A tleap script that builds the chain and sets N, CA, C and O, in Angstrom:
source leaprc.protein.ff14SB
mol = sequence {
  NMET GLY ARG LEU PHE ASP GLY PRO TRP PRO
  ILE VAL ILE ILE ILE ILE VAL ALA LEU LEU
  LEU PHE ALA ALA PRO LYS LEU PRO ALA MET
  ALA ARG SER LEU GLY GLN SER MET ARG ILE
  ILE LYS SER GLU VAL LYS GLN MET LYS ASP
  ASP GLY LYS PRO GLU ALA LYS ASP THR ASP
  GLY PRO VAL GLU GLY LYS VAL VAL ASN HIE
  PRO GLU SER LYS THR ARG ASN GLY ASP ASP
  THR ASP VAL PRO PRO SER ASN ARG CALA
}
set mol.1.N position { -6.007 47.394 -22.831 }
set mol.1.CA position { -7.017 45.639 -22.848 }
set mol.1.C position { -5.552 44.817 -23.094 }
set mol.1.O position { -5.474 43.661 -22.677 }
set mol.2.N position { -4.447 45.411 -23.750 }
set mol.2.CA position { -3.150 45.160 -23.988 }
set mol.2.C position { -2.513 44.423 -22.719 }
set mol.2.O position { -2.038 43.288 -22.732 }
set mol.3.N position { -2.588 45.235 -21.685 }
set mol.3.CA position { -1.851 44.911 -20.539 }
set mol.3.C position { -2.142 44.132 -19.435 }
set mol.3.O position { -1.571 44.312 -18.360 }
set mol.4.N position { -3.001 43.262 -19.611 }
set mol.4.CA position { -3.720 42.675 -18.895 }
set mol.4.C position { -3.155 41.392 -19.083 }
set mol.4.O position { -3.125 40.706 -18.061 }
set mol.5.N position { -2.623 40.797 -20.286 }
set mol.5.CA position { -2.000 39.644 -20.542 }
set mol.5.C position { -1.144 39.687 -21.077 }
set mol.5.O position { -0.927 38.942 -22.032 }
set mol.6.N position { -0.098 40.840 -20.537 }
set mol.6.CA position { 1.192 41.002 -20.415 }
set mol.6.C position { 2.100 39.924 -19.790 }
set mol.6.O position { 3.075 39.410 -20.338 }
set mol.7.N position { 1.702 39.704 -18.751 }
set mol.7.CA position { 2.395 38.249 -17.898 }
set mol.7.C position { 1.927 36.849 -17.693 }
set mol.7.O position { 0.998 36.702 -18.487 }
set mol.8.N position { 2.049 36.110 -17.243 }
set mol.8.CA position { 1.237 34.467 -16.909 }
set mol.8.C position { 0.394 34.660 -16.053 }
set mol.8.O position { -0.635 34.007 -16.230 }
set mol.9.N position { 0.419 35.643 -14.719 }
set mol.9.CA position { -0.143 35.743 -13.759 }
set mol.9.C position { -1.957 36.026 -13.869 }
set mol.9.O position { -2.798 35.224 -13.463 }
set mol.10.N position { -2.142 36.866 -14.278 }
set mol.10.CA position { -3.261 37.178 -15.267 }
set mol.10.C position { -4.426 35.968 -15.557 }
set mol.10.O position { -5.593 35.884 -15.175 }
set mol.11.N position { -3.510 34.978 -16.483 }
set mol.11.CA position { -4.218 34.256 -17.298 }
set mol.11.C position { -3.935 32.930 -16.068 }
set mol.11.O position { -4.904 32.173 -16.123 }
set mol.12.N position { -3.167 32.574 -15.274 }
set mol.12.CA position { -3.415 32.008 -14.326 }
set mol.12.C position { -4.476 31.852 -13.516 }
set mol.12.O position { -5.063 30.801 -13.257 }
set mol.13.N position { -4.782 33.336 -12.984 }
set mol.13.CA position { -5.587 33.471 -11.893 }
set mol.13.C position { -7.312 33.443 -12.535 }
set mol.13.O position { -8.274 33.163 -11.819 }
set mol.14.N position { -7.409 33.781 -13.946 }
set mol.14.CA position { -8.644 33.711 -14.632 }
set mol.14.C position { -8.848 31.856 -14.794 }
set mol.14.O position { -9.923 31.308 -14.549 }
set mol.15.N position { -7.720 31.174 -15.200 }
set mol.15.CA position { -8.144 29.466 -15.317 }
set mol.15.C position { -8.219 28.815 -13.808 }
set mol.15.O position { -8.570 27.636 -13.763 }
set mol.16.N position { -7.946 29.423 -12.673 }
set mol.16.CA position { -8.272 28.751 -11.663 }
set mol.16.C position { -9.562 29.351 -10.892 }
set mol.16.O position { -10.217 28.816 -9.997 }
set mol.17.N position { -9.728 30.552 -11.467 }
set mol.17.CA position { -11.476 30.890 -11.272 }
set mol.17.C position { -12.270 30.332 -11.819 }
set mol.17.O position { -13.304 30.158 -11.174 }
set mol.18.N position { -12.227 29.777 -13.231 }
set mol.18.CA position { -12.924 29.276 -14.471 }
set mol.18.C position { -12.992 27.750 -13.657 }
set mol.18.O position { -13.989 27.043 -13.515 }
set mol.19.N position { -11.780 27.527 -13.241 }
set mol.19.CA position { -12.189 25.844 -12.701 }
set mol.19.C position { -13.199 25.751 -11.607 }
set mol.19.O position { -14.084 24.906 -11.473 }
set mol.20.N position { -12.823 27.062 -10.633 }
set mol.20.CA position { -13.646 26.754 -9.225 }
set mol.20.C position { -14.761 26.991 -9.671 }
set mol.20.O position { -15.564 26.368 -8.978 }
set mol.21.N position { -15.365 27.658 -10.599 }
set mol.21.CA position { -16.801 28.121 -11.057 }
set mol.21.C position { -17.518 26.751 -11.691 }
set mol.21.O position { -18.657 26.437 -11.343 }
set mol.22.N position { -16.677 25.889 -12.744 }
set mol.22.CA position { -17.500 25.184 -13.406 }
set mol.22.C position { -17.307 23.712 -13.045 }
set mol.22.O position { -18.123 22.840 -13.344 }
set mol.23.N position { -16.145 23.493 -12.367 }
set mol.23.CA position { -15.596 22.156 -11.768 }
set mol.23.C position { -15.442 21.876 -10.418 }
set mol.23.O position { -14.690 21.002 -9.985 }
set mol.24.N position { -16.370 22.840 -9.528 }
set mol.24.CA position { -16.181 22.346 -8.315 }
set mol.24.C position { -16.821 21.032 -7.868 }
set mol.24.O position { -16.286 20.347 -6.996 }
set mol.25.N position { -17.796 20.730 -8.374 }
set mol.25.CA position { -18.253 19.616 -7.634 }
set mol.25.C position { -17.415 18.125 -7.958 }
set mol.25.O position { -17.249 17.105 -7.289 }
set mol.26.N position { -16.966 18.572 -9.393 }
set mol.26.CA position { -16.287 17.667 -9.547 }
set mol.26.C position { -14.671 17.399 -8.944 }
set mol.26.O position { -14.165 16.281 -9.035 }
set mol.27.N position { -14.034 18.411 -8.403 }
set mol.27.CA position { -12.965 18.466 -7.613 }
set mol.27.C position { -12.487 17.326 -6.762 }
set mol.27.O position { -11.359 16.907 -7.018 }
set mol.28.N position { -13.278 16.656 -5.622 }
set mol.28.CA position { -12.825 15.846 -4.982 }
set mol.28.C position { -12.903 14.219 -5.773 }
set mol.28.O position { -12.201 13.290 -5.374 }
set mol.29.N position { -13.605 14.124 -6.613 }
set mol.29.CA position { -13.182 12.988 -7.427 }
set mol.29.C position { -12.179 12.858 -8.304 }
set mol.29.O position { -11.517 11.836 -8.486 }
set mol.30.N position { -12.035 14.137 -8.981 }
set mol.30.CA position { -10.462 14.292 -9.802 }
set mol.30.C position { -9.005 14.067 -8.603 }
set mol.30.O position { -7.906 13.541 -8.779 }
set mol.31.N position { -9.644 14.750 -7.354 }
set mol.31.CA position { -8.368 14.621 -6.427 }
set mol.31.C position { -8.003 13.216 -6.320 }
set mol.31.O position { -6.882 12.767 -6.557 }
set mol.32.N position { -9.405 12.300 -5.807 }
set mol.32.CA position { -9.216 11.085 -5.514 }
set mol.32.C position { -9.062 10.022 -6.551 }
set mol.32.O position { -8.953 8.820 -6.308 }
set mol.33.N position { -9.064 10.638 -7.856 }
set mol.33.CA position { -8.499 9.564 -8.812 }
set mol.33.C position { -7.099 9.930 -8.773 }
set mol.33.O position { -6.382 8.943 -8.609 }
set mol.34.N position { -6.354 11.246 -8.891 }
set mol.34.CA position { -5.177 11.633 -8.945 }
set mol.34.C position { -4.693 10.618 -7.884 }
set mol.34.O position { -3.928 9.760 -8.323 }
set mol.35.N position { -5.074 10.541 -6.234 }
set mol.35.CA position { -4.434 9.725 -5.473 }
set mol.35.C position { -4.395 8.727 -5.662 }
set mol.35.O position { -3.435 8.176 -5.125 }
set mol.36.N position { -5.296 7.841 -6.468 }
set mol.36.CA position { -5.168 6.344 -6.866 }
set mol.36.C position { -3.820 5.998 -7.803 }
set mol.36.O position { -3.016 5.072 -7.688 }
set mol.37.N position { -3.885 7.212 -8.878 }
set mol.37.CA position { -2.963 7.004 -9.749 }
set mol.37.C position { -1.637 6.906 -9.323 }
set mol.37.O position { -0.765 6.057 -9.509 }
set mol.38.N position { -1.684 8.202 -8.570 }
set mol.38.CA position { -0.013 8.443 -7.805 }
set mol.38.C position { 0.247 7.175 -6.962 }
set mol.38.O position { 1.395 6.735 -7.030 }
set mol.39.N position { -0.539 6.588 -6.264 }
set mol.39.CA position { -0.649 5.137 -5.356 }
set mol.39.C position { 0.018 4.146 -6.313 }
set mol.39.O position { 1.114 3.668 -6.022 }
set mol.40.N position { -0.476 3.895 -7.199 }
set mol.40.CA position { -0.262 2.855 -8.664 }
set mol.40.C position { 0.911 3.423 -8.879 }
set mol.40.O position { 1.809 2.653 -8.536 }
set mol.41.N position { 1.369 4.590 -9.361 }
set mol.41.CA position { 2.674 4.737 -10.031 }
set mol.41.C position { 3.843 3.984 -8.566 }
set mol.41.O position { 4.699 3.108 -8.688 }
set mol.42.N position { 3.518 4.573 -7.580 }
set mol.42.CA position { 4.683 4.527 -6.770 }
set mol.42.C position { 4.678 2.911 -6.416 }
set mol.42.O position { 5.780 2.370 -6.317 }
set mol.43.N position { 3.521 2.142 -6.228 }
set mol.43.CA position { 3.777 0.621 -6.030 }
set mol.43.C position { 4.568 0.082 -7.472 }
set mol.43.O position { 5.537 -0.669 -7.355 }
set mol.44.N position { 4.202 0.414 -8.520 }
set mol.44.CA position { 4.847 0.058 -9.903 }
set mol.44.C position { 6.418 0.030 -9.795 }
set mol.44.O position { 7.182 -0.906 -10.031 }
set mol.45.N position { 6.747 1.590 -9.283 }
set mol.45.CA position { 8.247 2.034 -9.242 }
set mol.45.C position { 9.161 1.249 -8.361 }
set mol.45.O position { 10.345 1.007 -8.592 }
set mol.46.N position { 8.142 0.712 -6.844 }
set mol.46.CA position { 8.907 -0.006 -6.221 }
set mol.46.C position { 8.779 -1.441 -6.680 }
set mol.46.O position { 9.843 -2.059 -6.709 }
set mol.47.N position { 7.914 -1.958 -6.968 }
set mol.47.CA position { 8.188 -3.176 -7.716 }
set mol.47.C position { 9.396 -3.325 -8.922 }
set mol.47.O position { 10.206 -4.248 -9.002 }
set mol.48.N position { 9.294 -2.284 -9.729 }
set mol.48.CA position { 10.401 -2.500 -10.482 }
set mol.48.C position { 11.555 -2.656 -10.420 }
set mol.48.O position { 12.263 -3.455 -11.033 }
set mol.49.N position { 12.045 -1.222 -8.999 }
set mol.49.CA position { 13.110 -1.458 -8.417 }
set mol.49.C position { 13.682 -2.423 -7.296 }
set mol.49.O position { 14.829 -2.407 -6.849 }
set mol.50.N position { 12.595 -3.307 -6.919 }
set mol.50.CA position { 12.647 -4.778 -6.289 }
set mol.50.C position { 12.907 -5.927 -7.009 }
set mol.50.O position { 13.117 -7.023 -6.489 }
set mol.51.N position { 12.894 -5.634 -8.538 }
set mol.51.CA position { 12.557 -6.790 -9.650 }
set mol.51.C position { 14.381 -7.789 -9.287 }
set mol.51.O position { 14.488 -9.002 -9.107 }
set mol.52.N position { 15.381 -6.890 -9.287 }
set mol.52.CA position { 16.440 -7.018 -9.784 }
set mol.52.C position { 16.950 -8.132 -8.194 }
set mol.52.O position { 17.480 -9.243 -8.204 }
set mol.53.N position { 16.645 -7.517 -7.332 }
set mol.53.CA position { 17.135 -7.996 -5.859 }
set mol.53.C position { 16.438 -9.422 -5.731 }
set mol.53.O position { 15.275 -9.637 -6.072 }
set mol.54.N position { 17.241 -10.294 -5.236 }
set mol.54.CA position { 16.763 -11.515 -4.677 }
set mol.54.C position { 15.727 -11.434 -3.078 }
set mol.54.O position { 15.647 -10.607 -2.169 }
set mol.55.N position { 15.238 -12.405 -3.290 }
set mol.55.CA position { 13.961 -12.318 -1.995 }
set mol.55.C position { 14.822 -12.527 -0.938 }
set mol.55.O position { 15.897 -13.113 -1.063 }
set mol.56.N position { 14.368 -12.039 0.179 }
set mol.56.CA position { 14.929 -12.129 1.309 }
set mol.56.C position { 14.235 -13.642 2.125 }
set mol.56.O position { 13.072 -13.924 2.414 }
set mol.57.N position { 15.284 -14.253 2.280 }
set mol.57.CA position { 14.165 -15.520 3.046 }
set mol.57.C position { 13.866 -15.253 4.540 }
set mol.57.O position { 14.665 -14.662 5.267 }
set mol.58.N position { 12.845 -15.655 4.893 }
set mol.58.CA position { 12.151 -15.334 5.928 }
set mol.58.C position { 12.218 -16.510 7.099 }
set mol.58.O position { 11.617 -17.581 7.010 }
set mol.59.N position { 13.026 -16.129 8.171 }
set mol.59.CA position { 13.178 -17.501 8.669 }
set mol.59.C position { 12.628 -17.586 9.946 }
set mol.59.O position { 12.977 -18.499 10.693 }
set mol.60.N position { 12.001 -16.946 10.211 }
set mol.60.CA position { 11.105 -16.451 11.802 }
set mol.60.C position { 9.561 -17.411 11.411 }
set mol.60.O position { 8.936 -18.210 12.107 }
set mol.61.N position { 9.378 -17.028 10.335 }
set mol.61.CA position { 7.584 -17.706 9.628 }
set mol.61.C position { 7.627 -19.196 9.873 }
set mol.61.O position { 8.633 -19.868 10.101 }
set mol.62.N position { 6.445 -19.582 9.794 }
set mol.62.CA position { 6.345 -21.004 9.539 }
set mol.62.C position { 6.795 -21.649 7.882 }
set mol.62.O position { 6.450 -20.996 6.897 }
set mol.63.N position { 7.215 -22.351 7.791 }
set mol.63.CA position { 7.650 -22.810 6.373 }
set mol.63.C position { 6.991 -24.442 6.048 }
set mol.63.O position { 6.941 -25.245 6.979 }
set mol.64.N position { 6.678 -24.691 5.156 }
set mol.64.CA position { 5.823 -25.714 4.818 }
set mol.64.C position { 6.780 -26.921 4.926 }
set mol.64.O position { 7.750 -26.809 4.176 }
set mol.65.N position { 6.751 -28.075 5.688 }
set mol.65.CA position { 7.697 -29.079 5.790 }
set mol.65.C position { 8.298 -28.881 7.146 }
set mol.65.O position { 8.827 -29.738 7.853 }
set mol.66.N position { 8.143 -27.714 7.369 }
set mol.66.CA position { 8.776 -27.721 8.869 }
set mol.66.C position { 8.815 -27.923 10.216 }
set mol.66.O position { 8.313 -27.078 10.958 }
set mol.67.N position { 9.312 -28.872 10.641 }
set mol.67.CA position { 8.367 -29.564 11.957 }
set mol.67.C position { 8.574 -28.289 13.057 }
set mol.67.O position { 9.743 -27.943 13.227 }
set mol.68.N position { 7.651 -27.650 13.727 }
set mol.68.CA position { 7.751 -26.727 14.623 }
set mol.68.C position { 7.162 -27.569 16.076 }
set mol.68.O position { 6.285 -28.421 15.926 }
set mol.69.N position { 7.531 -27.363 17.019 }
set mol.69.CA position { 7.947 -27.717 18.518 }
set mol.69.C position { 6.792 -26.849 19.313 }
set mol.69.O position { 7.299 -25.905 19.918 }
set mol.70.N position { 5.657 -26.923 19.427 }
set mol.70.CA position { 4.811 -25.899 20.106 }
set mol.70.C position { 4.893 -26.061 21.401 }
set mol.70.O position { 4.926 -27.216 21.827 }
set mol.71.N position { 4.948 -24.885 22.373 }
set mol.71.CA position { 6.025 -24.480 23.320 }
set mol.71.C position { 4.849 -25.703 24.705 }
set mol.71.O position { 5.297 -26.144 25.764 }
set mol.72.N position { 3.306 -25.943 24.137 }
set mol.72.CA position { 2.820 -26.904 25.471 }
set mol.72.C position { 2.408 -27.962 24.824 }
set mol.72.O position { 1.328 -28.475 25.117 }
set mol.73.N position { 3.217 -28.469 23.820 }
set mol.73.CA position { 2.768 -29.888 23.243 }
set mol.73.C position { 3.036 -30.643 24.347 }
set mol.73.O position { 2.222 -31.567 24.322 }
set mol.74.N position { 3.884 -30.764 25.493 }
set mol.74.CA position { 4.195 -31.857 26.330 }
set mol.74.C position { 2.574 -32.339 26.944 }
set mol.74.O position { 1.526 -31.701 27.045 }
set mol.75.N position { 2.959 -33.841 27.303 }
set mol.75.CA position { 1.624 -34.636 27.945 }
set mol.75.C position { 1.929 -34.272 28.935 }
set mol.75.O position { 2.867 -33.494 29.108 }
set mol.76.N position { 1.154 -34.782 29.903 }
set mol.76.CA position { 0.963 -35.048 31.727 }
set mol.76.C position { 2.265 -35.455 32.097 }
set mol.76.O position { 2.876 -34.958 33.043 }
set mol.77.N position { 2.836 -36.636 31.135 }
set mol.77.CA position { 3.570 -37.462 31.689 }
set mol.77.C position { 4.830 -37.289 30.809 }
set mol.77.O position { 5.694 -38.157 30.681 }
set mol.78.N position { 4.843 -36.036 30.199 }
set mol.78.CA position { 6.074 -35.688 29.634 }
set mol.78.C position { 5.967 -36.001 28.096 }
set mol.78.O position { 5.637 -35.046 27.393 }
set mol.79.N position { 6.178 -37.082 27.540 }
set mol.79.CA position { 6.105 -37.461 26.436 }
set mol.79.C position { 5.339 -36.667 24.930 }
set mol.79.O position { 4.179 -36.255 24.933 }
set mol.80.N position { 6.305 -36.580 23.683 }
set mol.80.CA position { 5.827 -35.396 22.935 }
set mol.80.C position { 4.481 -36.138 22.379 }
set mol.80.O position { 4.364 -37.363 22.424 }
set mol.81.N position { 3.489 -35.280 21.854 }
set mol.81.CA position { 2.746 -35.602 21.309 }
set mol.81.C position { 2.157 -34.424 19.995 }
set mol.81.O position { 2.015 -33.229 20.256 }
set mol.82.N position { 1.877 -34.979 18.668 }
set mol.82.CA position { 1.499 -33.676 17.939 }
set mol.82.C position { 0.111 -33.142 17.705 }
set mol.82.O position { -0.259 -32.819 16.576 }
set mol.83.N position { -0.674 -33.047 18.789 }
set mol.83.CA position { -2.116 -32.868 18.577 }
set mol.83.C position { -1.555 -31.438 19.881 }
set mol.83.O position { -0.842 -31.558 20.877 }
set mol.84.N position { -2.288 -30.110 19.271 }
set mol.84.CA position { -1.878 -29.115 19.707 }
set mol.84.C position { -2.700 -29.299 21.464 }
set mol.84.O position { -3.723 -29.984 21.464 }
set mol.85.N position { -2.346 -28.840 22.534 }
set mol.85.CA position { -3.192 -29.041 23.666 }
set mol.85.C position { -4.791 -28.693 24.196 }
set mol.85.O position { -5.426 -29.121 25.160 }
set mol.86.N position { -5.124 -27.762 23.161 }
set mol.86.CA position { -6.433 -27.567 22.938 }
set mol.86.C position { -7.416 -28.891 22.472 }
set mol.86.O position { -8.504 -29.286 22.892 }
set mol.87.N position { -6.669 -29.289 21.601 }
set mol.87.CA position { -7.464 -30.165 20.777 }
set mol.87.C position { -7.609 -31.737 21.617 }
set mol.87.O position { -8.550 -32.523 21.512 }
set mol.88.N position { -6.710 -31.851 22.228 }
set mol.88.CA position { -6.691 -33.289 23.179 }
set mol.88.C position { -7.783 -33.789 23.764 }
set mol.88.O position { -8.418 -33.068 24.532 }
set mol.89.N position { -8.214 -35.178 23.490 }
set mol.89.CA position { -9.428 -35.591 24.289 }
set mol.89.C position { -9.002 -36.335 25.820 }
set mol.89.O position { -9.886 -36.725 26.583 }
savepdb mol mol.pdb
quit
């Protein structure tokens, strides 16, 4: 009996078998919980890395107060209007 527990492998195998027998129904929930925890940790680490960097300005997107010319905003006689073409009367 003393030779059974000489190395770590028999103990590891016994623990794995016990987990499979007694905790099998709970394993999917535990794996899901572990995955969510890893995602949270990953996002927090990324946020910590980005804290010191200045934010990049997005010049392509709409900006409050910026006048954007709509490509179809010309009326039939050629003058500009501020109403989009789909809403004109």
